[in-house]
C-alpha positions as CSV (number, residue, x, y, z in Angstrom):
1,A,128.5,52.3,149.3
2,L,130.7,50.3,147.5
3,A,129.6,52.7,144.1
4,L,130.9,55.6,146.4
5,Y,134.1,54.1,147.5
6,L,135.6,53.9,143.7
7,F,133.7,56.9,142.7
8,Y,135.8,58.3,145.2
9,K,138.8,56.6,144.1
10,A,138.6,57.9,140.8
11,L,138.0,61.3,141.5
12,R,141.4,61.0,143.3
13,K,143.2,59.5,140.5
14,L,141.8,62.6,138.2
15,N,142.5,64.9,140.9
16,I,139.4,66.2,141.2
17,N,138.4,67.6,144.9
18,I,134.9,67.2,146.3
19,D,134.6,71.0,147.2
20,E,131.7,73.7,146.4
21,K,132.4,73.1,142.6
22,F,131.7,69.3,142.7
23,A,128.8,70.0,144.5
24,I,127.2,72.2,141.7
25,P,126.7,69.1,139.1
26,G,125.5,67.2,142.2
27,I,123.1,69.4,142.9
28,V,121.5,69.2,139.2
29,F,121.2,65.5,139.0
30,T,119.9,65.5,142.5
31,V,117.0,67.7,141.3
32,L,116.8,65.6,137.9
33,I,116.0,62.4,139.8
34,A,113.8,63.8,142.1
35,L,111.8,65.2,139.1
36,M,111.8,62.1,136.7
37,R,110.7,60.0,140.2
38,A,107.9,62.7,140.5
39,L,106.6,62.5,136.7
40,V,106.5,58.6,137.1
41,D,103.7,59.1,140.2
42,C,102.2,61.6,137.7
43,G,102.4,59.0,134.8
44,Y,104.2,60.9,132.1
45,I,107.0,58.7,132.7
46,E,106.4,54.9,132.4
47,R,106.6,53.1,135.8
48,S,109.6,50.0,135.6
49,F,112.8,49.3,137.5
50,L,114.8,52.1,135.9
51,T,112.5,54.7,137.1
52,I,111.9,54.1,140.7
53,T,114.3,53.4,143.5
54,P,116.7,52.0,143.5
55,G,116.8,51.8,139.6
56,I,116.4,55.3,139.0
57,V,119.3,55.8,141.1
58,F,121.3,53.5,139.5
59,L,120.4,55.0,136.1
60,I,120.8,58.9,136.8
61,G,123.8,57.9,139.4
62,G,125.8,56.1,136.6
63,F,125.0,58.7,134.3
64,F,126.6,61.4,136.9
65,I,129.4,59.5,137.6
66,A,130.1,58.7,133.8
67,T,129.5,62.3,133.2
68,I,131.7,63.8,136.4
69,L,135.0,61.1,135.1
70,I,134.5,61.9,131.4
71,T,134.3,65.7,132.0
72,G,137.2,65.8,134.5
73,R,139.6,64.3,132.0
74,V,138.4,66.5,129.2
75,F,137.8,69.9,130.5
76,K,140.3,69.2,133.6
77,E,139.0,72.0,136.4
78,R,136.1,73.5,134.6
79,Y,134.8,69.8,134.5
80,Y,131.8,71.0,137.3
81,K,130.5,73.4,134.4
82,A,130.9,70.7,131.4
83,S,128.6,68.4,133.7
84,A,126.2,70.6,135.0
85,V,125.7,71.7,131.3
86,I,125.0,68.2,130.5
87,G,122.7,67.3,133.8
88,L,120.7,70.4,132.8
89,I,119.7,69.4,129.5
90,P,117.3,66.6,130.8
91,L,116.3,68.2,133.7
92,L,114.7,71.5,131.3
93,Y,113.3,69.5,129.2
94,F,111.3,67.5,132.2
95,F,110.8,70.7,134.0
96,G,108.6,72.0,130.9
97,I,106.8,68.6,131.6
98,F,106.3,69.9,135.1
99,L,105.3,73.0,134.2
100,Q,102.2,71.9,132.0
101,H,100.8,69.4,135.4
102,I,101.0,72.4,138.1
103,T,97.9,72.0,140.1
104,H,99.2,73.7,143.8
105,L,102.1,76.1,142.8
106,E,100.8,77.5,146.4
107,A,102.7,74.7,148.1
108,M,106.1,75.3,146.9
109,L,105.7,78.9,148.3
110,Y,104.9,77.1,151.8
111,V,107.8,75.2,151.8
112,I,110.1,78.2,150.6
113,I,108.8,80.2,153.8
114,L,109.4,77.1,155.9
115,V,112.7,76.3,155.0
116,G,113.9,80.3,154.5
117,A,112.6,80.6,158.5
118,F,114.3,77.7,160.0
119,Y,117.6,77.8,157.6
120,Y,117.8,81.7,158.9
121,L,117.2,80.4,162.9
122,V,119.9,77.9,162.5
123,K,122.3,80.7,161.2
124,F,121.4,82.7,164.5
125,I,121.8,80.2,166.6
126,D,125.0,78.7,165.1
127,K,126.5,82.4,165.4
128,S,125.1,83.6,168.9
129,L,126.6,79.8,170.3
130,K,129.6,79.9,168.0
131,L,128.9,76.1,167.4
132,N,131.0,76.9,164.0
133,I,128.7,74.6,161.9
134,F,128.3,76.2,158.9
135,Q,132.4,76.1,157.7
136,S,131.6,75.8,153.9
137,K,128.8,76.2,151.4
138,I,128.3,72.8,151.3
139,D,127.2,73.0,155.3
140,S,124.5,75.3,154.1
141,Y,123.4,72.6,151.1
142,V,123.3,69.9,153.3
143,I,120.8,71.5,155.9
144,V,118.9,73.2,153.1
145,G,118.6,70.0,151.3
146,Q,117.3,68.2,154.7
147,L,115.0,71.3,154.9
148,I,113.5,71.0,151.9
149,D,112.2,67.3,153.0
150,A,111.3,68.0,156.3
151,S,109.1,70.7,155.1
152,A,107.9,69.3,151.9
153,T,107.0,66.3,153.8
154,T,104.8,68.5,156.8
155,I,103.5,70.4,153.9
156,G,102.4,67.9,152.2
157,I,100.7,65.8,155.3
158,G,99.3,68.8,157.1
159,I,97.7,70.8,154.7
160,Y,97.1,68.5,151.7
161,G,96.4,65.2,153.1
162,Y,99.1,63.0,152.6
163,W,100.4,60.4,154.6
164,E,104.2,59.3,155.9
165,Q,104.7,55.6,154.9
166,H,107.9,55.7,157.3
167,P,108.1,54.2,160.9
168,I,109.9,57.0,162.6
169,P,108.5,59.8,161.2
170,R,105.4,58.7,161.3
171,F,105.7,58.1,165.5
172,L,107.1,61.7,165.7
173,M,104.0,63.3,163.9
174,E,101.5,61.3,165.7
175,T,103.1,62.0,169.0
176,F,104.0,65.2,168.7
177,G,102.1,66.9,166.0
178,V,103.0,67.1,162.0
179,Y,105.2,70.2,162.3
180,S,107.5,68.7,164.9
181,F,109.4,66.5,162.3
182,I,111.2,70.1,161.1
183,P,112.7,70.7,164.2
184,F,113.6,66.8,164.8
185,K,114.9,66.3,161.6
186,L,117.0,69.4,161.9
187,L,119.3,68.7,164.9
188,V,119.9,65.3,163.7
189,I,121.4,66.9,160.7
190,L,123.2,69.2,162.8
191,L,124.5,66.8,165.3
192,A,126.0,64.9,162.1
193,L,127.2,68.1,160.6
194,Y,129.0,69.1,164.3
195,I,130.5,65.5,164.3
196,L,131.9,65.5,160.6
197,N,133.2,68.9,161.3
198,R,135.2,67.7,164.2
199,E,136.1,64.5,163.6
200,V,137.0,64.3,160.2
201,E,140.3,65.9,159.2
202,D,140.2,65.0,155.7
203,E,138.4,67.4,153.6
204,N,137.5,65.3,150.4
205,I,135.9,62.7,152.7
206,K,134.2,64.6,154.7
207,N,132.4,66.8,152.1
208,I,131.7,63.5,149.8
209,I,130.0,62.5,153.4
210,K,127.9,65.4,153.5
211,L,127.4,65.7,150.1
212,C,125.6,62.2,150.1
213,I,123.3,63.4,153.4
214,M,121.8,66.4,151.1
215,A,121.1,63.9,148.4
216,L,119.7,62.0,150.8
217,G,117.3,64.9,152.0
218,L,117.0,66.8,148.8
219,A,116.0,64.0,146.3
220,P,112.9,62.5,148.1
221,G,111.9,66.0,149.5
222,L,111.9,67.5,146.1
223,R,109.9,64.5,144.6
224,D,107.3,65.0,147.5
225,L,107.6,68.9,146.6
226,F,106.8,68.1,142.9
227,R,104.2,65.4,143.8
228,T,102.5,68.1,145.7
229,V,102.3,71.0,143.3
230,M,101.3,68.5,140.5
231,G,98.1,67.1,142.8
232,V,99.2,63.6,142.5
């Protein structure tokens, strides 16, 4: 929270808005964290403080913050393109390693189907009831990121024999069934977005909170998905 606050203050001094452009490198670095963490589980990257939570968040998060601040000063309004390219370089390298360890590629298809089905269901409900949840692309990023987490967890447990280590999701799955986790989590996220869109007027503060919510779903969700695909 302290790092996020200081980062936010630095962004405002550089006149960098937290918007859809800012989200692009944010997504790239979030995927990088997830992929590296999965490769730790795979055994390709050595397990150490800096390669597991919370160390890897400090490492890649610090890299992300430094990249944004430096590119923001050097490239001004085009900072997001430069920072995204910087994040893509290690991401593409590790993705090449990931491709060599694929065991259950169909797991990715299952997750894509679930994410797509629930995402468009939410859009239909939002439009029908005029809830106005989708105010920008960032709202879509939040929902997709959290749906990836819920769907990857559900597929991993329901099909491939993994288990849930967190008590509340485990209770919900044991009580209502594995696939109930997706709509439960979706309801919480939609409520959070609804409150943020109604109660927070500052767009920069609102968007940085939304992007944090996205990352908290996207990073562990992709890690679970990558692990499942590699059979780890």
